[in-house]
C-alpha positions as CSV (number, residue, x, y, z in Angstrom):
1,M,52.4,44.7,39.2
2,V,51.0,41.6,37.5
3,R,48.7,43.8,35.4
4,I,51.7,45.9,34.3
5,C,53.6,42.8,33.4
6,L,50.6,41.4,31.4
7,L,50.3,44.7,29.5
8,R,54.0,44.7,28.7
9,L,53.7,41.0,27.6
10,L,50.8,41.8,25.4
11,A,52.5,44.8,23.9
12,L,55.6,42.7,23.1
13,A,53.5,39.9,21.7
14,I,51.7,42.2,19.3
15,A,54.9,44.0,18.3
16,V,55.2,41.5,15.5
17,P,53.7,42.6,12.2
18,F,50.0,41.8,12.3
19,S,48.9,40.1,9.0
20,G,45.5,38.9,10.0
21,V,44.1,36.2,12.2
22,A,46.5,33.9,14.0
23,G,46.3,30.4,12.7
24,S,48.3,27.6,11.1
25,G,50.6,29.0,8.5
26,D,50.0,32.6,9.7
27,S,53.2,34.6,10.5
28,F,51.5,36.3,13.5
29,G,50.3,33.0,14.9
30,T,53.7,31.5,14.4
31,A,55.4,34.5,16.1
32,L,53.1,34.1,19.1
33,E,53.9,30.4,19.4
34,E,57.6,31.1,19.3
35,R,57.8,34.2,21.5
36,M,55.1,33.7,24.3
37,P,56.9,31.0,26.3
38,G,60.0,33.1,26.6
39,L,58.0,36.3,27.4
40,L,56.1,34.5,30.1
41,Q,59.3,33.3,31.7
42,R,61.0,36.7,31.3
43,Y,58.2,38.6,33.1
44,G,57.4,35.9,35.7
45,V,53.9,35.4,34.4
46,P,52.7,31.8,34.7
47,G,50.1,32.0,32.0
48,A,48.3,34.3,29.6
49,V,45.5,34.3,26.9
50,V,45.9,36.4,23.8
51,S,42.7,37.2,21.9
52,C,41.9,39.0,18.7
53,I,38.6,40.9,18.8
54,K,37.1,41.7,15.4
55,T,33.9,43.7,15.1
56,G,33.1,43.2,18.8
57,E,33.5,39.4,18.7
58,V,36.4,37.1,19.6
59,A,37.9,36.1,16.3
60,W,40.4,33.8,18.0
61,A,42.1,33.2,21.3
62,K,45.3,31.3,22.2
63,A,46.3,30.2,25.7
64,F,49.9,29.9,26.9
65,G,51.4,28.6,30.2
66,L,49.8,27.6,33.4
67,A,46.5,28.6,35.0
68,N,47.4,27.0,38.4
69,L,50.9,26.5,39.6
70,E,49.9,24.0,42.3
71,T,48.0,21.6,40.1
72,G,49.8,22.3,36.8
73,A,46.5,23.0,35.1
74,R,47.2,24.6,31.7
75,M,45.6,27.9,30.6
76,Q,42.5,27.6,28.3
77,P,41.5,30.1,25.6
78,D,38.1,30.7,27.2
79,M,39.4,31.5,30.7
80,V,38.0,34.7,32.2
81,F,40.4,36.9,34.3
């Protein structure tokens, strides 16, 4: 069930027009920053990492939400699932 929610969450997150690599001043990066907290809450997912893979390498990764509900530890972009 969690995997399905994560896939839906990712699909919704990338539904915004992709104009390149997410970063400051980038519309895709801005849309992620604005939409991900609400999507995490909507689907009951405590945290997620969104990554862009370009030519087999991670071009960027952004973490959202919590990795551990008990300790309140935040997600980190380099976390492995």
